[in-house]
Backbone as numpy.savetxt, mean C-alpha at the origin, in Angstrom:
# Nx Ny Nz CAx CAy CAz Cx Cy Cz
-38.42 -58.75 -28.41 -37.08 -58.63 -27.95 -36.64 -57.16 -28.04
-35.99 -56.69 -26.98 -35.55 -55.30 -26.90 -34.07 -55.24 -27.22
-33.73 -54.42 -28.16 -32.34 -54.29 -28.55 -31.72 -53.09 -27.81
-30.57 -53.30 -27.26 -29.86 -52.23 -26.56 -28.68 -51.78 -27.42
-28.54 -50.51 -27.44 -27.46 -49.95 -28.23 -26.18 -49.96 -27.40
-25.11 -50.39 -27.97 -23.83 -50.39 -27.27 -23.08 -49.07 -27.52
-23.68 -48.22 -28.29 -23.07 -46.95 -28.61 -23.68 -45.88 -27.71
-22.91 -45.45 -26.67 -23.41 -44.48 -25.71 -22.74 -43.13 -25.99
-23.52 -42.08 -25.82 -22.98 -40.74 -26.02 -22.36 -40.25 -24.71
-21.24 -39.61 -24.82 -20.55 -39.07 -23.66 -20.87 -37.58 -23.55
-21.21 -37.14 -22.35 -21.48 -35.70 -22.20 -20.17 -34.91 -22.31
-20.24 -33.79 -22.97 -19.06 -32.96 -23.14 -19.47 -31.49 -23.19
-18.54 -30.65 -22.87 -18.76 -29.21 -22.92 -17.96 -28.67 -24.11
-18.63 -27.92 -24.90 -17.99 -27.39 -26.10 -17.03 -26.26 -25.72
-15.80 -26.29 -26.21 -14.87 -25.21 -25.88 -15.26 -23.87 -26.51
-16.07 -23.91 -27.56 -16.51 -22.67 -28.19 -17.46 -21.92 -27.28
-18.34 -22.63 -26.59 -19.27 -21.95 -25.69 -18.53 -21.36 -24.48
-17.48 -22.02 -24.00 -16.69 -21.48 -22.89 -15.96 -20.22 -23.35
-15.45 -20.21 -24.57 -14.77 -19.04 -25.10 -15.75 -17.88 -25.24
-16.98 -18.15 -25.63 -17.99 -17.09 -25.73 -18.29 -16.48 -24.36
-18.40 -17.31 -23.34 -18.69 -16.83 -21.99 -17.53 -15.99 -21.47
-16.31 -16.44 -21.70 -15.13 -15.68 -21.25 -15.05 -14.35 -21.97
-15.34 -14.32 -23.24 -15.32 -13.08 -24.00 -16.38 -12.10 -23.51
-17.57 -12.60 -23.23 -18.63 -11.73 -22.72 -18.29 -11.18 -21.33
-17.70 -12.00 -20.48 -17.27 -11.51 -19.16 -16.18 -10.46 -19.29
-15.25 -10.66 -20.20 -14.19 -9.69 -20.41 -14.76 -8.35 -20.88
-15.68 -8.38 -21.81 -16.31 -7.16 -22.30 -17.09 -6.48 -21.18
-17.80 -7.26 -20.37 -18.57 -6.70 -19.27 -17.67 -5.98 -18.27
-16.56 -6.61 -17.87 -15.67 -5.99 -16.89 -14.94 -4.79 -17.48
-14.61 -4.81 -18.75 -13.97 -3.65 -19.36 -14.91 -2.46 -19.43
-16.18 -2.71 -19.72 -17.13 -1.61 -19.81 -17.50 -1.06 -18.44
-17.65 -1.92 -17.44 -18.05 -1.43 -16.11 -16.89 -0.82 -15.35
-15.66 -1.12 -15.72 -14.53 -0.51 -15.00 -14.36 0.96 -15.34
-14.91 1.42 -16.45 -14.80 2.82 -16.81 -15.77 3.69 -16.02
-16.76 3.09 -15.37 -17.74 3.86 -14.61 -17.35 4.04 -13.16
-16.17 3.61 -12.74 -15.74 3.77 -11.36 -15.39 5.24 -11.14
-16.02 5.85 -10.15 -15.81 7.28 -9.90 -14.55 7.48 -9.08
-13.77 8.45 -9.47 -12.57 8.83 -8.73 -12.97 9.91 -7.73
-13.15 9.53 -6.47 -13.56 10.50 -5.47 -12.33 11.08 -4.79
-12.46 12.31 -4.34 -11.37 12.96 -3.64 -11.39 14.46 -3.88
-10.56 15.14 -3.17 -10.46 16.59 -3.28 -9.08 16.93 -3.80
-9.02 17.80 -4.79 -7.72 18.24 -5.30 -7.18 19.29 -4.35
-5.96 19.09 -3.90 -5.33 19.98 -2.93 -4.09 20.59 -3.57
-3.98 21.92 -3.47 -2.77 22.59 -3.95 -1.74 22.62 -2.84
-0.69 21.84 -2.96 0.34 21.78 -1.94 1.28 22.96 -2.07
1.76 23.49 -0.94 2.68 24.63 -1.01 4.04 24.20 -1.54
4.70 25.14 -2.18 6.04 24.88 -2.72 7.09 25.22 -1.66
8.19 24.57 -1.72 9.28 24.79 -0.78 10.18 25.92 -1.27
10.62 26.77 -0.33 11.52 27.84 -0.72 12.97 27.51 -0.39
13.20 26.45 0.34 14.57 26.06 0.69 15.21 25.33 -0.49
16.45 25.68 -0.78 17.14 25.06 -1.90 17.91 23.81 -1.49
18.16 23.67 -0.21 18.90 22.51 0.26 18.16 21.90 1.44
18.39 20.65 1.65 17.74 19.95 2.75 18.39 20.34 4.07
17.56 20.43 5.08 18.08 20.76 6.40 18.80 19.55 6.97
19.91 19.80 7.63 20.66 18.69 8.20 20.10 18.34 9.57
20.11 17.08 9.87 19.63 16.61 11.16 20.79 16.59 12.14
20.51 17.01 13.36 21.52 16.96 14.40 21.00 16.04 15.50
21.73 15.00 15.75 21.36 14.08 16.82 21.94 14.56 18.13
21.12 14.55 19.16 21.55 14.93 20.49 21.45 13.69 21.37
22.57 13.34 21.99 22.59 12.16 22.86 22.67 12.65 24.30
21.66 12.28 25.08 21.63 12.63 26.50 21.87 11.36 27.30
22.88 11.39 28.16 23.25 10.23 28.96 23.15 10.61 30.44
22.49 9.74 31.20 22.39 9.92 32.66 23.06 8.71 33.29
24.07 8.95 34.12 24.80 7.86 34.76 24.11 7.45 36.05
24.62 6.39 36.66 24.08 5.89 37.93 24.25 6.94 39.03
25.32 7.69 38.97 25.60 8.71 39.99 24.77 9.98 39.80
23.97 10.07 38.74 23.14 11.24 38.50 23.81 12.29 37.65
24.94 12.00 37.09 25.62 12.96 36.22 24.94 12.96 34.86
24.81 14.13 34.25 24.13 14.28 32.96 25.15 14.71 31.92
25.17 14.01 30.81 26.07 14.31 29.69 25.23 14.58 28.45
25.58 15.64 27.73 24.97 15.92 26.42 26.09 15.90 25.40
26.04 14.93 24.52 27.07 14.75 23.49 28.49 14.76 24.09
28.73 13.97 25.08 30.03 13.79 25.74 30.49 15.01 26.53
29.62 15.95 26.81 29.95 17.12 27.64 29.08 17.07 28.89
29.70 17.14 30.04 28.95 17.08 31.29 28.23 18.42 31.51
26.97 18.34 31.93 26.18 19.53 32.18 25.30 19.27 33.40
24.57 20.27 33.82 23.67 20.13 34.97 22.22 20.14 34.47
21.32 19.75 35.35 19.90 19.69 35.00 19.34 21.08 34.74
19.90 22.10 35.39 19.42 23.47 35.20 19.69 23.97 33.78
20.74 23.47 33.15 21.05 23.88 31.78 20.11 23.24 30.76
19.50 22.14 31.15 18.62 21.44 30.20 17.21 22.00 30.26
16.69 22.20 31.47 15.29 22.62 31.64 15.19 24.13 31.48
14.31 24.54 30.58 14.04 25.96 30.40 12.72 26.28 31.07
12.65 27.42 31.79 11.40 27.82 32.44 10.58 28.67 31.49
């Protein structure tokens, strides 16, 4: 007669072995991240001699249906705009 055991072992993963693997991966990535080379060229940028920022001036050019040209609400001709 063959006796069967009713006591079965359940497979399990030990949390200590997972912690060891995570620790080894952390050490590996910390050590290999220091070997990353910083490539590039150091450039000496020129210094500015202006003490204040230059102001921007917006120019609005309007052309009407009749062909009239306005620059900032002042009527002008095409000859005044085009420089040779």
